C-alpha positions, 0 to 999 in steps of 0.5 A: 035712423031711416036711410033718408035720415042717414047724412052721405058718408064722406070721401072728403074728409078723412078721419085720423086714428083707426076705428072703434075696435068694438066694429065687427062686419054685419050685413046691411043696405049702403044707404044706412051707412050714407053709402051711395048703391048706384056706384057700388052697384055700378063696381058690381056690373063692371065684376060681372061683365068681366065674367062674362062671354067666350073669353072673359079676363077671369072665369069667376069672382067675388067682390066685397065691399064694406064702410064703417063696418057694413057690407055694402055690396058683397057678390059671387059671379061666374065660375070658380071652375070652367075649365077642364084643362089648359083649352077644353070647358067643362059642359055646363052642368059640371062646372062648378059656380063661384058663391059667396063661400068659394074659397080663393088661393090668395098668393101673395096677399099671404104676404100679408100674413106673414108680415103680420106674424113677424110684427107679432113676434116683434111684440114678443120681444122675439124679433128686432124690426131693425136688427140684421136678419143674421142675427136669427138666421146666422147661414143668412150672412151668406154672399155678403147679407149680414147687413140687410135687416127685417124691416128691408125684408118687410119693405121689399129694400134689401136687395135680394133678386125678385125670385128663383126657379126654386122648383125647378132648380133644386131637389127637396126643401131643404136644398131650395130654403138654403139656395135663398139662404145662400143667395148673393143680393143684386144691390147693396140693401137700402139702395133700391125697391124691388119686390121680391118672393125671396124677402118673405120665405126668408121671414117666413124661416125666421119667425120659424126659427125664434118661435119654435113655430111652423108657419102655417101653426103661426098664421093660426095661432097669432091671426085665424083662431083670434079671429074666428077664421075657419076656412084661412090658412094653408093647404086645405083640407080635402073635405072643402074642396068642393068649396075652392077655386081652380088655379092654372093648367100646368104641364110643368110641372105636370100639376093638371087643373091646380085645384085645393092645391098653391098654384105657386110653383116655389111655395108648392114645393115647399109643401105648400107653407110659405112666407111669400104664398100659399095662405087660401080665404074667403071674401067674407074671411079676408075682409075680418081680417082688413076690418081688424085692421082698420080696427088698430089690430082688434075684431071681436073682442080679440086683439092680433096687434096692438095700434102701435104695430099696425100703426107701422104697418100703414106708414110708409117707410120706404119715401126715397123711393116714390110711386112704391109706398111700402110700410111693415108688409103692406103697399101704400098708396098705389093708385093702380088697383087701390083707384079712387081710394088711394091715399096715404095710408091706403093699405092692401096688396095684389095676389097672382091667382087674381086676389086683391085687398084695399084697406081705406083707414081714412073712410074706414072702407073695404075693397076686396076682389077674388078672381081665378084669371089664372083659370086655365091659363095665366095669359088672360090679360090683366085684371087691374080695370075690375080691381079700380072697379071696385076700389074707385066704386067704393070711393065714388059712392062716398061723398065729396061735399061742399065745404059751404053753401049748398054746393061745389063744382066738380069739373069734367075733362076739357071742361070750365069754369068762369067768373063773371068779368072784373074789373081791372086792377089787383086783387085777390082770388079766393077758393077751396080747391078739392084735387084727387087726379092722377098723372097726367091730369090737371087744374088750371087756375088761370086769369085773362090778362086782357090779351089772353089766359095765363096759369095763375097755378095749376094743381096736379096730384092726389092731394090729401083727401081733404078741402086746400084753401087757396088764395091768389094774387091777381090782376086780369078781368076774369077768372077761370078753371080748366079740368085737363087730361084724363087719367088711367086709374079713376081718381076723383077729379078736380072740385071747386067751392067759395069763390071770392074775388076781393080787392082791399075791403071790397068784395067783387065776387062772393059764389055762394051768394044769389046766381050767374057769379060763374058761369060752366062749361063741363063743371057741374054742381055737387050738392051736399 
């Protein structure tokens, strides 16, 4: 099948369930799976631009975008190693360029590996997700923590503090682990959402206790070996050092430019293997794990989790904390880095070293950005614009098409779409709307009542990534749609289609017939 005959992949028709378990990643042109190459290329260009100049946002990066198992964008830019110390740059001929197979310190994306191991241990009957952690780690009950459950650790609702300076406050691994077991909670379990490294450090200890195996061996047995991942794991061997991206220059502790050893000081002080950090990987291998999740827990004929377990990881278990949607390990619907791919089941995680993973089950899509943004210093500023650019670029490459006829309308900020003059009296305005709007953005549906425009309804929020048929009573002599606000997180915007106005059985306006039914200023037609 040629690219010309492939229908556009749709953003506005989310699919339930998982991709086929047999879906495996393969290279291919975007057009072959209905993906518009222009937004993909634009997103890659944004990442490229952030690595340029004397003070880049990050020295190097590898970006990977995939849809329906096809890798539609995969690019390495910049430098895996650029600096000799905290400020001095290496001569160009001594730098190490980023490559497609560069190995990055994933930082907190490691938490997903631990979470998968926990869920797998639950499948094996060794852990109960709803059971108290102290059933498996009796020492964890200290300081009033006896009621905290495994689920609360996985969803960051345990009440534990975000962090402890384990590497500097305690002398060895045993005392550092004991400090986590002994720590007093900052709030009652389930009372608040607070992202905490201590949650995942505890879970790493828990799975070691119930399985009798170290965490790195569990990750190998549960994830990397079944998926055929050879560059993913803790404490990469010295022979792979020339492929590893450097991270920070650290004077305290006195580690110099960190390369090949975990950046996170606490994970380093725990021997490089911890529940919250320590995993290294390439973009391609991390994408394989992502595809296994999109497939419902299977890849290449091997299953690492059941579909039921993956569903639990992609279901919001913290609805009482709006803005902090969380499944068993995965963050959900987090627009500040998921951009326009964000949706109720969109899952992912970020890492402090500059890593990002976004999985969108609704469109069977993966967006990854791996950078070494802490090289040589963590003070470069936020890379969230780059994170959103990658996810939103892939989203923009998928079509929001009309629900009826040949085209729909998409509103730009400040734009208006106005019907022709209508007779006075009672009537009904019907239209289809697709809204994917950031905070502060809206589409106001208004009527003219003879003296001015008044709101009939104001559309806000991200909706469900599907068209909604809306019916509003009106009496005015015209209707219009006004797009307002400019969002910061790359949402797709507001769309209107299939406009009708009826009075009883009389059709006063049918937007799909003829021309001249509406006047557009700042609204653009969008074709199939």
